[in-house]
N, C-alpha and C positions, 0 to 999 in steps of 0.2 A: 788285526786278529791277535797279534802278540800282546798288544796293550790290554785287550779284553781278557786274554788268558791270564796275564799277570794280575789284573784286578780281581779276577775270579779266585785265583790261588790266595792272594792276600786276604780277600774277604773270608774265605774258608778258614784260613789260619786264625783270623781274629775271632770268628764265631767259635771255633774249637777251643781257643785259649780261654774264653770266658768260663766254660765249664770246668776246665782244669783249675783255674784260679778259685772258683767257688768251691770246688772239691777240697782244696787245701785250707779252707777257713778253719780257725780254731775258736770261733765265736761261741760254740756250744760248750766250751770248757771255761770254768771260773778260775782264771789265772791269778786272781787277786786273793784267793782263799785256798791254797794247796792243803791237802790232807796227807797224813802219814798212815800207811797201811802196812799190816803184817799179815801174811797169809800163805797158803799153799797153792802152788801152781797146779791147776787142773789140766790146762792145755797151753801150749805155746804155738801160736799160728804164725809161721814165718812165711807170709804170703803178701803179694803185691795187691794193692798199692801200699798197705800199711801192715806191720806186724801187730799181733794182739797177744796179750797175756790174759788168760781166763784164770782169775785168782779167787780162791775160796777164803773168805775172811770171817773169823769168829767175832761176833758182836759182843758187846758188854753183857747182854742178857743171855749169852750162850748160844743163840741161834747162829746158823751159818748163812752167809750171804755171798753170792757169786758176783764178782765184779768183772766187767769186760773193759780191759784197759788197752787203749790204742797207742801204738808207738810210731816210730818213723818207718820208712821203707826198708825192706830187707837189704837193698844195696847200700843204704846209709849204715845199717848195722854191720854189714860185712866190713866196711871201711874202718869200723871201730873194733874189729876182732870177733864179732859174733858170727854164729852159724845157726842152722836150723836145730842143732843138738845142744846149744848153749844152755837152754832151760829144759827141764824134763818134768813130767807129772810127779808130784811129791816134793819137789824142791820148795824150801821155805824161804820166803823173801821178805825184806823190808824195803819199802819204796815210798817216795813222795810223788803224789799225782795231783794234777789239776782236775777236780771233779766235774762231772756234768752239771750244768746250770739247772737242769730239770730236777735234780735230786736223786735220779736213778743211780743204781750202783755201777758206775762206770767213770772213766776219765782218761786222761792222757799221761803217758810216762815218757821220760827221757833217760838215756843210759847213765847220765851223771848222777841220778837220784835213785839208783837201784843197787841193792847188794843182797847177799844171802843173810839169813837171820843171825848167823854167827859173826857177821861183820866182814866176811871175806868178799872181795870184789867179785862180781859176776864174770867179768873179763878183765884180765890185766891189760893195761894200755899197750897197744902194738908198738 
């Protein structure tokens, strides 16, 4: 009975971990061709499992495009000195992102490649 229970628990853990590993894939982002963006924060979503920045970017032709940018988890951001109030609507940012392979206006960002438009660090190192 104990052996069966242990096998059942191990099997459940293995099945559950597959979804978690697949969830954390970054295959949808083109890491070979990062892009530089400059725009205005529309919203900062400090939510699990990943934080998001919704950024309004002015295109060369003058039209506005809204980018959905995925970051790391809030717990990882907290360890780097971030909080849910670090970014506010209206903040102007410059950042480097790895864009979506699909060409849609979205991508992934990391804290090392983001700062305010005036060059000031978003968060001073803790």
